[in-house]
N, CA, C and O atoms as a MOPAC input file, in Angstrom:
PM7 MOZYME 1SCF
protein

 N      1.85100 1    18.63500 1   -18.60700 1
 C      1.74800 1    18.21600 1   -17.77600 1
 C      0.25500 1    16.55800 1   -17.45500 1
 O      0.21600 1    15.43400 1   -16.95400 1
 N     -0.56300 1    17.44600 1   -18.09900 1
 C     -1.79600 1    16.84900 1   -17.18200 1
 C     -1.93100 1    15.87900 1   -18.41200 1
 O     -3.05200 1    15.36900 1   -18.43300 1
 N     -0.99200 1    15.41300 1   -19.60100 1
 C     -1.34900 1    15.04800 1   -20.58700 1
 C     -0.11300 1    13.88800 1   -20.35500 1
 O     -0.09200 1    12.81500 1   -20.95900 1
 N      0.80100 1    14.27300 1   -19.46500 1
 C      1.70300 1    13.02800 1   -19.13400 1
 C      1.04800 1    12.26400 1   -17.94700 1
 O      1.32300 1    11.10100 1   -17.65100 1
 N      0.12700 1    13.07400 1   -17.28700 1
 C     -0.27800 1    12.50700 1   -15.77300 1
 C     -1.40100 1    11.53800 1   -16.89400 1
 O     -0.94600 1    10.39500 1   -16.87000 1
 N     -2.32500 1    11.56500 1   -17.58500 1
 C     -3.41800 1    11.32400 1   -18.18100 1
 C     -2.75600 1     9.59900 1   -19.16000 1
 O     -3.11500 1     8.42400 1   -19.23400 1
 N     -1.56200 1    10.53700 1   -19.76500 1
 C     -1.09700 1     8.67000 1   -19.92900 1
 C     -0.20400 1     8.16300 1   -19.37600 1
 O      0.61700 1     7.67000 1   -20.14900 1
 N     -0.00100 1     8.06500 1   -18.40500 1
 C      0.81300 1     7.20700 1   -17.31500 1
 C     -0.39900 1     6.40600 1   -16.35300 1
 O     -0.36200 1     5.27100 1   -15.87800 1
 N     -1.58000 1     7.55400 1   -16.25500 1
 C     -3.23000 1     6.58600 1   -15.65600 1
 C     -3.24900 1     5.49400 1   -16.89300 1
 O     -3.40500 1     4.28900 1   -16.69600 1
 N     -3.09300 1     6.00300 1   -18.01200 1
 C     -3.94100 1     4.93700 1   -18.62900 1
 C     -2.58700 1     4.03200 1   -18.78400 1
 O     -2.71300 1     2.91300 1   -19.28100 1
 N     -1.79500 1     4.31100 1   -18.53200 1
 C     -0.45100 1     3.07700 1   -19.13000 1
 C     -0.59600 1     1.70300 1   -17.61400 1
 O     -0.49500 1     0.47800 1   -17.68300 1
 N     -0.81300 1     2.44600 1   -16.61200 1
 C     -1.24100 1     1.58500 1   -15.47000 1
 C     -2.43100 1     0.88200 1   -15.72200 1
 O     -2.19500 1    -0.32200 1   -15.82000 1
 N     -3.16000 1     1.05500 1   -15.80900 1
 C     -4.29200 1     0.62300 1   -16.02500 1
 C     -4.11600 1     0.02500 1   -17.04200 1
 O     -4.63800 1    -1.08600 1   -16.95100 1
 N     -3.71700 1     0.16000 1   -17.83500 1
 C     -3.22200 1    -1.38000 1   -18.92100 1
 C     -2.88200 1    -2.15100 1   -18.57900 1
 O     -3.33100 1    -3.24400 1   -18.92200 1
 N     -1.62000 1    -1.97700 1   -17.46200 1
 C     -0.93300 1    -2.99800 1   -17.03900 1
 C     -1.49600 1    -3.91800 1   -16.12700 1
 O     -1.16900 1    -5.10200 1   -16.05700 1
 N     -2.99100 1    -2.93500 1   -14.90400 1
 C     -3.49200 1    -3.82700 1   -14.56300 1
 C     -4.28800 1    -4.77900 1   -15.19000 1
 O     -4.69000 1    -5.83800 1   -14.70800 1
 N     -4.46400 1    -4.37600 1   -16.17300 1
 C     -5.77400 1    -4.82600 1   -16.82900 1
 C     -4.73600 1    -6.55900 1   -17.14100 1
 O     -4.93700 1    -7.58800 1   -16.49600 1
 N     -3.85400 1    -6.42900 1   -18.09200 1
 C     -2.64700 1    -7.00100 1   -18.13700 1
 C     -2.67900 1    -8.23000 1   -17.39000 1
 O     -2.87700 1    -9.40900 1   -17.68200 1
 N     -2.35300 1    -7.41000 1   -16.03300 1
 C     -1.94800 1    -8.39500 1   -15.60300 1
 C     -2.38400 1    -9.24600 1   -14.69500 1
 O     -1.84200 1   -10.08100 1   -13.97200 1
 N     -4.01200 1    -8.69400 1   -14.95200 1
 C     -5.25400 1    -9.40200 1   -14.30100 1
 C     -5.73700 1   -10.48900 1   -15.11300 1
 O     -6.74300 1   -11.06300 1   -14.69800 1
 N     -5.04000 1   -11.01900 1   -16.55800 1
 C     -5.92400 1   -11.44000 1   -17.36700 1
 C     -5.44900 1   -13.17500 1   -16.93600 1
 O     -4.26700 1   -13.50600 1   -17.02600 1
 N     -6.33400 1   -13.99500 1   -16.55600 1
 C     -6.14900 1   -15.68000 1   -16.38700 1
 C     -5.16900 1   -16.02800 1   -17.61600 1
 O     -5.18300 1   -15.42800 1   -18.69100 1
 N     -4.53200 1   -16.82500 1   -17.36600 1
 C     -3.46600 1   -17.52600 1   -17.84900 1
 C     -3.67700 1   -18.96400 1   -18.39000 1
 O     -3.17600 1   -19.84600 1   -17.69300 1
 N     -4.32700 1   -19.35300 1   -19.50500 1
 C     -5.27100 1   -21.03300 1   -19.39900 1
 C     -4.11900 1   -22.08200 1   -20.06100 1
 O     -4.65300 1   -23.04800 1   -20.60700 1
 N     -3.05800 1   -22.08000 1   -20.10200 1
 C     -1.75000 1   -22.52600 1   -20.54400 1
 C     -1.05300 1   -23.69100 1   -19.52700 1
 O     -0.38400 1   -24.70800 1   -19.71400 1
 N     -1.49700 1   -23.09000 1   -18.53800 1
 C     -1.05900 1   -24.14500 1   -17.26800 1
 C     -1.93300 1   -25.12000 1   -17.05000 1
 O     -3.12000 1   -24.82200 1   -17.17700 1
 N     -1.63600 1   -26.29400 1   -16.73200 1
 C     -2.69100 1   -27.50900 1   -16.42500 1
 C     -2.52400 1   -27.64000 1   -14.82800 1
 O     -1.52600 1   -27.35200 1   -14.16800 1
 N     -3.53700 1   -28.05800 1   -14.45900 1
 C     -3.82600 1   -28.50100 1   -13.39000 1
 C     -2.68100 1   -28.55800 1   -12.02800 1
 O     -2.56400 1   -27.80300 1   -11.06300 1
 N     -1.89800 1   -29.83700 1   -12.43900 1
 C     -1.00800 1   -30.12300 1   -11.58100 1
 C      0.09900 1   -28.76700 1   -11.64500 1
 O      0.62900 1   -28.28300 1   -10.64500 1
 N      0.25700 1   -28.40300 1   -12.72100 1
 C      1.26600 1   -27.07800 1   -12.57800 1
 C      0.56600 1   -26.08600 1   -11.45100 1
 O      1.17900 1   -25.49500 1   -10.56300 1
 N     -0.33800 1   -26.05600 1   -11.60500 1
 C     -1.00500 1   -25.13500 1   -10.91600 1
 C     -1.39800 1   -25.50200 1    -9.34300 1
 O     -1.56700 1   -24.61600 1    -8.50700 1
 N     -1.49900 1   -26.64100 1    -9.10300 1
 C     -1.55100 1   -27.42800 1    -8.03400 1
 C     -0.04800 1   -27.17000 1    -7.00000 1
 O     -0.25300 1   -26.98000 1    -5.80100 1
 N      1.25800 1   -27.17400 1    -7.45300 1
 C      2.07700 1   -27.54500 1    -7.44000 1
 C      2.55500 1   -25.39900 1    -7.02700 1
 O      3.35500 1   -24.96800 1    -6.19700 1
 N      1.94200 1   -24.85600 1    -7.70200 1
 C      2.29800 1   -23.33000 1    -7.21800 1
 C      1.55600 1   -22.94500 1    -6.00100 1
 O      1.96700 1   -22.14400 1    -5.16200 1
 N      0.61400 1   -23.47700 1    -5.97500 1
 C     -0.43000 1   -23.12300 1    -4.67100 1
 C     -0.15800 1   -23.77000 1    -3.46100 1
 O     -0.60800 1   -23.45700 1    -2.35800 1
 N      0.97800 1   -25.14200 1    -3.85800 1
 C      1.05800 1   -25.65700 1    -2.59500 1
 C      2.55500 1   -24.69800 1    -2.33400 1
 O      2.63300 1   -24.21100 1    -1.20700 1
 N      3.62800 1   -24.42900 1    -3.21100 1
 C      4.15300 1   -23.42900 1    -2.95500 1
 C      4.31200 1   -22.09000 1    -2.48000 1
 O      5.30900 1   -21.60100 1    -1.94800 1
 N      2.98600 1   -21.44300 1    -2.78500 1
 C      2.39800 1   -20.35500 1    -2.17300 1
 C      2.50400 1   -20.47700 1    -0.52300 1
 O      3.15800 1   -19.91200 1     0.35300 1
 N      1.56000 1   -21.46400 1    -0.57500 1
 C      1.40600 1   -21.43600 1     1.04000 1
 C      2.49100 1   -21.81400 1     1.47800 1
 O      3.03800 1   -20.83600 1     1.98900 1
 N      3.22600 1   -22.86700 1     1.57700 1
 C      4.24600 1   -22.90200 1     2.00300 1
 C      4.98300 1   -21.75000 1     2.41200 1
 O      5.37900 1   -21.57800 1     3.56400 1
 N      5.16700 1   -20.94700 1     1.44200 1
 C      5.95100 1   -19.41000 1     1.43500 1
 C      5.54400 1   -18.77900 1     2.80700 1
 O      6.26800 1   -18.34800 1     3.70400 1
 N      3.82200 1   -18.86200 1     2.69400 1
 C      2.68200 1   -17.80000 1     3.69500 1
 C      3.65400 1   -18.38600 1     5.05500 1
 O      4.67000 1   -17.93300 1     5.58300 1
 N      2.65200 1   -19.83900 1     5.37800 1
 C      3.31900 1   -20.19500 1     6.49200 1
 C      4.45900 1   -19.86900 1     6.99400 1
 O      4.57700 1   -19.68700 1     8.20600 1
 N      5.47200 1   -19.74400 1     6.14800 1
 C      7.06400 1   -19.54900 1     6.79600 1
 C      6.99600 1   -17.87500 1     7.70300 1
 O      7.18500 1   -17.58400 1     8.88400 1
 N      6.58500 1   -16.93600 1     6.31100 1
 C      6.57200 1   -15.52500 1     6.78000 1
 C      6.09400 1   -15.18600 1     8.12400 1
 O      5.15100 1   -15.80000 1     8.62300 1
 N      6.71600 1   -14.21800 1     8.74400 1
 C      5.64400 1   -13.66100 1     9.55000 1
 C      5.52000 1   -12.34500 1     9.51100 1
 O      6.13200 1   -11.53900 1     8.81100 1
 N      4.44100 1   -12.11900 1    10.54400 1
 C      4.09100 1   -10.71800 1     9.96400 1
 C      4.56000 1    -9.46100 1    10.66000 1
 O      4.40000 1    -9.36600 1    11.87700 1
 N      5.18800 1    -8.38700 1     9.89500 1
 C      5.69700 1    -7.22800 1    10.74900 1
 C      5.05500 1    -6.29300 1    10.64800 1
 O      4.72900 1    -6.01800 1     9.49300 1
 N      4.52900 1    -5.29100 1    11.85000 1
 C      4.03200 1    -4.25100 1    11.89200 1
 C      4.68500 1    -3.20100 1    12.24700 1
 O      4.74700 1    -2.96000 1    13.45300 1
 N      5.33300 1    -2.31600 1    11.30500 1
 C      5.60500 1    -0.99100 1    11.38700 1
 C      4.63000 1     0.22900 1    11.88300 1
 O      4.31600 1     1.23800 1    11.25000 1
 N      4.33100 1    -0.07900 1    12.91600 1
 C      3.63400 1     1.52800 1    13.52200 1
 C      3.95200 1     3.24100 1    13.15100 1
 O      3.30800 1     4.28400 1    13.27000 1
 N      5.05000 1     2.94000 1    12.74200 1
 C      5.72900 1     4.18200 1    12.46300 1
 C      5.77800 1     5.04300 1    11.13700 1
 O      6.33500 1     6.12000 1    10.92600 1
 N      4.71500 1     3.90300 1     9.97200 1
 C      4.79800 1     4.08900 1     8.39900 1
 C      4.22000 1     5.61900 1     8.39700 1
 O      4.82600 1     6.60300 1     7.97200 1
 N      2.64100 1     5.59000 1     9.08800 1
 C      2.11700 1     6.62500 1     8.84300 1
 C      2.69800 1     8.34000 1     9.00000 1
 O      2.44300 1     9.32700 1     8.31000 1
 N      3.63700 1     8.15800 1    10.31000 1
 C      4.14900 1     9.25500 1    10.37500 1
 C      5.71200 1     9.32400 1     9.33500 1
 O      5.98600 1    10.37100 1     8.74900 1
 N      6.35300 1     8.45700 1     9.25900 1
 C      7.78200 1     8.68100 1     8.69000 1
 C      7.34000 1     9.01200 1     7.21400 1
 O      7.12800 1    10.09100 1     6.65900 1
 N      7.27000 1     7.58200 1     6.72800 1
 C      6.78100 1     7.87200 1     4.61300 1
 C      5.82100 1     8.63000 1     4.75900 1
 O      6.21900 1     9.66800 1     4.23200 1
 N      4.60800 1     8.84400 1     5.19800 1
 C      3.61800 1     9.56600 1     4.52100 1
 C      3.87400 1    10.89500 1     5.21400 1
 O      2.77400 1    11.37700 1     5.48800 1
 N      4.86100 1    11.69100 1     5.61300 1
 C      5.16100 1    12.77500 1     5.92000 1
 C      5.56200 1    13.51500 1     5.09000 1
 O      6.59600 1    14.04100 1     5.50200 1
 N      5.32700 1    13.81000 1     4.23200 1
 C      6.14600 1    14.68200 1     3.35500 1
 C      6.26200 1    16.31800 1     2.91700 1
 O      5.44900 1    17.23700 1     2.81300 1
 N      7.43400 1    16.19900 1     2.75700 1
 C      7.23600 1    18.45500 1     1.95600 1
 C      7.35400 1    17.66400 1     0.30500 1
 O      7.98300 1    16.66000 1    -0.03300 1
 N      6.51300 1    18.54700 1    -0.45500 1
 C      6.57900 1    18.88600 1    -2.05700 1
 C      6.34000 1    20.40500 1    -2.39800 1
 O      5.34500 1    21.07800 1    -2.13100 1
 N      7.36200 1    20.74100 1    -2.97800 1
 C      7.40200 1    22.17400 1    -2.95000 1
 C      6.69000 1    23.25500 1    -2.14100 1
 O      5.73700 1    23.94700 1    -2.49600 1
 N      7.31900 1    23.25700 1    -1.03400 1
 C      7.08700 1    24.12400 1     0.51400 1
 C      5.52800 1    23.67000 1     0.85900 1
 O      4.80800 1    24.28200 1     1.64900 1
 N      5.26000 1    22.84600 1     0.34600 1
 C      3.83000 1    22.11200 1     1.24700 1
 C      3.67500 1    20.87300 1     1.79900 1
 O      3.43600 1    19.82800 1     1.19400 1
 N      3.89500 1    21.11500 1     3.57300 1
 C      3.96200 1    20.06800 1     4.48500 1
 C      2.87400 1    19.32100 1     4.69900 1
 O      1.78800 1    19.88900 1     4.58500 1
 N      2.89400 1    18.42400 1     4.92300 1
 C      2.26800 1    17.17500 1     5.02200 1
 C      1.79200 1    17.02200 1     6.90400 1
 O      0.70100 1    17.05500 1     7.47200 1
 N      3.17600 1    16.85700 1     7.39200 1
 C      3.24700 1    16.52200 1     8.97900 1
 C      2.28500 1    15.08200 1     9.05300 1
 O      2.05700 1    14.02700 1     8.46100 1
 N      1.92700 1    15.86300 1    10.20700 1
 C      0.72400 1    14.73700 1    10.76300 1
 C     -0.83500 1    14.46800 1    10.28900 1
 O     -1.68400 1    13.78600 1    10.86300 1
 N     -0.98200 1    15.47500 1     8.64200 1
 C     -1.73400 1    15.22200 1     7.89100 1
 C     -2.54000 1    13.43400 1     7.66900 1
 O     -3.66600 1    12.94800 1     7.56800 1
 N     -1.09500 1    12.97800 1     7.68600 1
 C     -1.60300 1    11.00200 1     7.02600 1
 C     -1.85000 1    10.72800 1     8.51600 1
 O     -2.75600 1     9.90800 1     8.66100 1
 N     -1.39600 1    11.10200 1     9.49400 1
 C     -1.79700 1    10.68800 1    10.63800 1
 C     -3.32900 1    10.39700 1    11.19500 1
 O     -3.82500 1     9.35400 1    11.61900 1
 N     -4.04600 1    12.10200 1    10.98100 1
 C     -4.98200 1    12.32500 1    10.82900 1
 C     -6.06200 1    11.57700 1    10.43200 1
 O     -7.01100 1    11.04200 1    11.00500 1
 N     -5.52400 1    11.71500 1     8.87300 1
 C     -6.68500 1    11.17100 1     7.97300 1
 C     -6.63100 1     9.69400 1     8.35900 1
 O     -7.73000 1     9.13900 1     8.35700 1
 N     -5.36600 1     8.79700 1     8.75600 1
 C     -5.07800 1     7.34700 1     9.23800 1
 C     -6.13000 1     7.54200 1    10.44400 1
 O     -6.93500 1     6.61200 1    10.45200 1
 N     -6.32000 1     8.35900 1    11.32500 1
 C     -7.13500 1     8.30200 1    12.81600 1
 C     -8.67300 1     8.33100 1    12.33900 1
 O     -9.50300 1     7.58300 1    12.85600 1
 N     -8.93700 1     9.07900 1    11.50100 1
 C    -10.42300 1     9.67300 1    11.02300 1
 C    -10.74000 1     8.11000 1    10.19600 1
 O    -11.95900 1     7.94600 1    10.23000 1
 N    -10.37800 1     7.48500 1     9.81500 1
 C    -10.82200 1     5.88400 1     9.19100 1
 C    -10.73400 1     5.17900 1     9.99300 1
 O    -10.73900 1     4.03300 1     9.54200 1
 N    -10.63300 1     5.22100 1    11.19000 1
 C    -10.27800 1     4.15000 1    12.19800 1
 C    -11.63500 1     4.66600 1    12.80800 1
 O    -12.17600 1     3.72300 1    13.38600 1
 N    -12.27700 1     5.65800 1    12.87800 1
 C    -13.26700 1     6.04800 1    13.96300 1
 C    -13.06000 1     7.26500 1    15.00700 1
 O    -13.91600 1     7.69100 1    15.78300 1
 N    -12.07200 1     7.61100 1    14.89300 1
 C    -11.34100 1     8.62800 1    15.95700 1
 C    -11.53800 1     9.92500 1    15.26500 1
 O    -11.66500 1    10.16500 1    14.06500 1
 N    -11.53300 1    10.75400 1    16.36000 1
 C    -11.21500 1    12.26700 1    16.12700 1
 C    -10.13600 1    12.83300 1    15.12500 1
 O    -10.26600 1    13.80100 1    14.37600 1
 N     -9.16300 1    12.10400 1    15.26300 1
 C     -7.99300 1    12.67100 1    14.41100 1
 C     -6.97800 1    11.98900 1    15.16100 1
 O     -7.04600 1    10.93700 1    15.79600 1
 N     -5.88900 1    12.89500 1    14.94600 1
 C     -4.72500 1    12.14300 1    15.53300 1
 C     -3.33400 1    12.85200 1    15.56700 1
 O     -3.39200 1    13.95600 1    15.02600 1
 N     -2.16900 1    12.54500 1    16.02500 1
 C     -0.66300 1    13.65400 1    15.53900 1
 C      0.32900 1    12.35700 1    16.02400 1
 O      0.27700 1    11.26500 1    16.58900 1
 N      1.34000 1    13.37500 1    15.32600 1
 C      2.75000 1    12.06300 1    15.40700 1
 C      3.20000 1    12.35800 1    16.83300 1
 O      2.81400 1    13.45700 1    17.23100 1
 N      3.89900 1    11.67200 1    17.67400 1
 C      4.34800 1    11.75100 1    18.84700 1
 C      6.23700 1    12.30100 1    18.55900 1
 O      6.85800 1    12.53500 1    17.52200 1
 N      6.44700 1    12.31700 1    19.32800 1
 C      8.12800 1    12.65400 1    19.26500 1
 C      8.82800 1    11.37100 1    18.74600 1
 O      9.77400 1    11.62500 1    18.00100 1
 N      8.61600 1    10.19800 1    18.93800 1
 C      8.83100 1     8.94300 1    18.08600 1
 C      8.40900 1     8.85900 1    17.48600 1
 O      7.87700 1     7.75900 1    17.63700 1
 N      7.93400 1     9.47300 1    16.16200 1
 C      7.08300 1     9.59700 1    15.04300 1
 C      6.53100 1     8.50600 1    15.34300 1
 O      7.51000 1     7.77400 1    15.20400 1
 N      5.68200 1     7.81100 1    15.66000 1
 C      4.13900 1     7.01900 1    16.20400 1
 C      2.95800 1     7.64100 1    16.17000 1
 O      2.65400 1     8.38600 1    17.10200 1
 N      2.12400 1     7.44900 1    15.13000 1
 C      0.82500 1     7.87800 1    15.29200 1
 C     -0.22200 1     7.62800 1    16.56300 1
 O     -0.62200 1     6.51200 1    16.89700 1
 N     -0.60400 1     8.94000 1    17.23800 1
 C     -1.40700 1     8.85000 1    18.36800 1
 C     -3.33600 1     9.44600 1    17.69600 1
 O     -3.87600 1    10.45200 1    17.23800 1
 N     -3.67600 1     8.06500 1    18.05600 1
 C     -5.22000 1     9.08100 1    17.80000 1
 C     -5.82000 1     9.24100 1    19.11800 1
 O     -5.67300 1     8.56500 1    20.13500 1
 N     -6.80800 1    10.68500 1    18.79900 1
 C     -7.31800 1    10.87900 1    19.86300 1
 C     -8.36900 1    10.10800 1    20.82600 1
 O     -8.69900 1    10.60400 1    21.90300 1

């Protein structure tokens, strides 16, 4: 099991390094067009904040271990608070 984990980790690191290599075959005109398309896409997209992500997605149970509000507590600790909990609507509330 640990060998599979190490191999998977190395494979992910390899993919990250390969995807980070700069491509030199594009000329300046194509790069400028790509930058313009990306900029226009960013201007058109809206920011949508989902406040329930920490309590809904990160509150998982794996092999009998329940994390429940632990992800919310860690999230609040990173924000400088003393902890937190998930309320009845599954929204993270910090102390």
